[in-house]
VOPAGU-2260 file (C-alpha; in pm, 1 decimal, decimal comma):
REM VOPAGU-2260
SITE   aa  ch    i         X         Y         Z
SITE  MET   A    0   -7620,6     -75,4    -177,5
SITE  SER   A    1   -7687,3     261,0    -338,4
SITE  LEU   A    2   -7486,9     572,0    -308,3
SITE  ALA   A    3   -7751,0     734,6     -75,5
SITE  GLU   A    4   -7759,8     432,0     125,2
SITE  GLN   A    5   -7384,6     460,2     182,8
SITE  ILE   A    6   -7398,7     802,9     357,4
SITE  LYS   A    7   -7492,2     794,5     725,7
SITE  PRO   A    8   -7486,5    1070,2     991,7
SITE  VAL   A    9   -7266,2    1008,0    1293,6
SITE  SER   A   10   -7552,6     989,1    1505,9
SITE  TYR   A   11   -7659,1     677,3    1309,1
SITE  LEU   A   12   -7345,4     523,2    1355,1
SITE  LYS   A   13   -7338,6     581,8    1726,6
SITE  ALA   A   14   -7692,6     436,4    1732,2
SITE  ASN   A   15   -7639,9     139,8    1484,2
SITE  ALA   A   16   -7260,0      52,3    1527,8
SITE  ALA   A   17   -7310,1    -320,9    1539,2
SITE  GLU   A   18   -7561,4    -346,8    1232,3
SITE  LEU   A   19   -7329,3    -103,7    1024,3
SITE  LEU   A   20   -7033,8    -305,2    1091,1
SITE  ARG   A   21   -7225,5    -633,2     997,8
SITE  SER   A   22   -7359,1    -470,9     673,7
SITE  ILE   A   23   -6998,2    -357,2     592,9
SITE  GLY   A   24   -6852,7    -688,6     650,8
SITE  GLU   A   25   -7114,5    -861,2     438,9
SITE  GLY   A   26   -7132,8    -615,5     157,4
SITE  GLY   A   27   -6781,1    -484,4     142,0
SITE  GLU   A   28   -6915,8    -144,2      53,8
SITE  PRO   A   29   -6770,1     143,0     246,0
SITE  VAL   A   30   -7004,0     397,7     438,6
SITE  ILE   A   31   -6933,3     770,3     445,0
SITE  ILE   A   32   -6992,8     917,9     772,2
SITE  THR   A   33   -7115,6    1274,8     802,0
SITE  GLN   A   34   -7099,6    1524,7    1078,7
SITE  ASN   A   35   -7295,3    1856,3    1047,6
SITE  GLY   A   36   -7386,5    1761,9     686,5
SITE  GLU   A   37   -7016,1    1734,4     569,5
SITE  ALA   A   38   -6854,5    1393,3     481,0
SITE  LYS   A   39   -6583,6    1344,9     772,7
SITE  ALA   A   40   -6490,3     952,5     753,3
SITE  VAL   A   41   -6509,6     652,9     556,8
SITE  LEU   A   42   -6587,9     329,6     711,6
SITE  GLN   A   43   -6484,9      15,8     540,3
SITE  ASP   A   44   -6406,0    -361,3     636,7
SITE  VAL   A   45   -6046,6    -465,5     683,5
SITE  ALA   A   46   -6012,0    -663,0     373,7
SITE  SER   A   47   -6112,8    -387,0     156,4
SITE  TYR   A   48   -5880,9    -151,9     347,1
SITE  GLU   A   49   -5585,3    -385,2     307,4
SITE  GLN   A   50   -5670,4    -444,6     -85,7
SITE  THR   A   51   -5683,0     -41,4    -125,3
SITE  ARG   A   52   -5353,4      -6,8      36,5
SITE  GLN   A   53   -5187,6    -304,6    -165,9
SITE  THR   A   54   -5343,7    -111,2    -480,9
SITE  MET   A   55   -5221,9     230,7    -384,3
SITE  ALA   A   56   -4870,6      61,6    -321,3
SITE  LEU   A   57   -4863,4     -86,2    -660,7
SITE  LEU   A   58   -4987,2     236,6    -840,3
SITE  LYS   A   59   -4710,5     445,4    -670,2
SITE  LEU   A   60   -4440,9     213,3    -793,9
SITE  MET   A   61   -4590,1     223,1   -1142,6
SITE  ALA   A   62   -4570,6     597,0   -1119,5
SITE  LEU   A   63   -4208,0     587,8    -987,0
SITE  GLY   A   64   -4126,1     351,0   -1280,4
SITE  ALA   A   65   -4290,7     574,7   -1535,4
SITE  GLN   A   66   -4101,5     879,0   -1396,8
SITE  ASP   A   67   -3787,5     674,1   -1428,5
SITE  VAL   A   68   -3856,1     587,4   -1788,2
SITE  ALA   A   69   -3949,0     966,7   -1878,4
SITE  ALA   A   70   -3610,2    1056,9   -1724,0
SITE  GLY   A   71   -3410,8     829,4   -1912,4
SITE  ARG   A   72   -3310,5     618,2   -1605,0
SITE  THR   A   73   -3318,1     289,8   -1764,2
SITE  VAL   A   74   -3085,9       0,5   -1885,6
SITE  PRO   A   75   -3169,1    -267,3   -2131,9
SITE  ALA   A   76   -3271,4    -608,5   -1970,4
SITE  ARG   A   77   -2962,8    -790,3   -2089,1
SITE  ALA   A   78   -2745,3    -540,6   -1895,0
SITE  ALA   A   79   -2968,4    -555,5   -1596,4
SITE  ILE   A   80   -2942,9    -923,1   -1568,1
SITE  GLU   A   81   -2565,8    -916,1   -1612,4
SITE  ARG   A   82   -2517,4    -654,8   -1339,3
SITE  LEU   A   83   -2752,6    -880,5   -1113,6
SITE  ARG   A   84   -2528,0   -1194,8   -1211,6
SITE  GLN   A   85   -2228,6    -988,1   -1130,5
SITE  ARG   A   86   -2349,8    -902,6    -767,1
SITE  ARG   A   87   -2428,0   -1276,4    -695,6
SITE  ASP   A   88   -2110,8   -1401,2    -843,5
SITE  PRO   A   89   -1823,9   -1134,2    -841,0
SITE  ALA   A   90   -1566,8   -1391,2    -970,3
SITE  ALA   A   91   -1787,0   -1456,0   -1293,7
């Protein structure tokens, strides 16, 4: 589906909701809904939405990790493993 086909006015959504949902479900491409010529919403299938949320969560974790590295909040792997072992078995 070309970009032009992915942009629909809200009136099209109202008149063709079932067809639009079927198309989104089959193709997986989101549709941009406009109102008064301005983009107002994005309509996408649930699987794509969930994948997007998972991707964003992973990117956020990566960004937080990069901030920790930049700030020097790191420890050598051996020390981290030892710390975990101590937590699991304090008598060791």
